N, C-alpha and C positions, 0 to 999 in steps of 0.2 A: 669553472662554474660561474665565478663572478663576471668573467668576460661575456659569457652567454647571456647573463641577466642584463648586463650593461648594453649589449647589442640589441636585445629585445626591447629595452626601455627606449633606446634611440629610434628603433623602427616604429614603436608606438607613438612617440612624439611627432615623428615625421608624418605618420598616417593621420594623426589627429589634426595636425596643422593643415594638411591637404584637405581634410574633411571640412574644417572650419572655413577655409577659403571657398570651398564649393557651396557651402550654405549661403553665404552672402546675405543680401537683403531680399526679402520676398518680393516677387514681381508684382507690380500694381496691376489692377484689372483695367482693361481698356474697353472702349466702345460703350455699349448700352449698359453693361453691368456697372461701370464706374459712374455713369450718369444717374441711373436710377438708384444705385446704392447709397448715394449721398442724400436722397430724399427721406423724409420721415414716412412712417406707414400711412398717416392720414393724407399726406401730399401725394403719395403713390395712388391711394384710393381715389382721390379727386381727379388726378390725371387720367386714370383708367376710365372713370365715369365720363369725363369730358370726351375722351377718345371714342367711347361707346356712343355717345350722343352724336358725335360728328359722323360716325359710320352710318348711324340710323338716318340722319338727315340726308346724307349722300345717297343712300339706298332709296329713300322716298323720292328724291329728285329724279333719280334714274327711272323709277316707276312712273312718275308723272310724264316725263319726256317720252317714254315708250308707249304711253297711252293706256297702261294697265289701270291706273287710278285716274278717274276723271276729276277735274278741278271745278 
């Protein structure tokens, strides 16, 4: 009986050590998530607002070039 319990304890130790090795360090985010994740919420809001203005200005320029809007 004691041998069975000892072997079970050994198996549990080995399994937990393998599990601990698999956990490791969490993977860091890459790409845009890492870039925008480091900004504060107000910085993200300002960045999105500036991007929106940039897209609007580009759209207006395309409309002027196409002749839809007269200057």
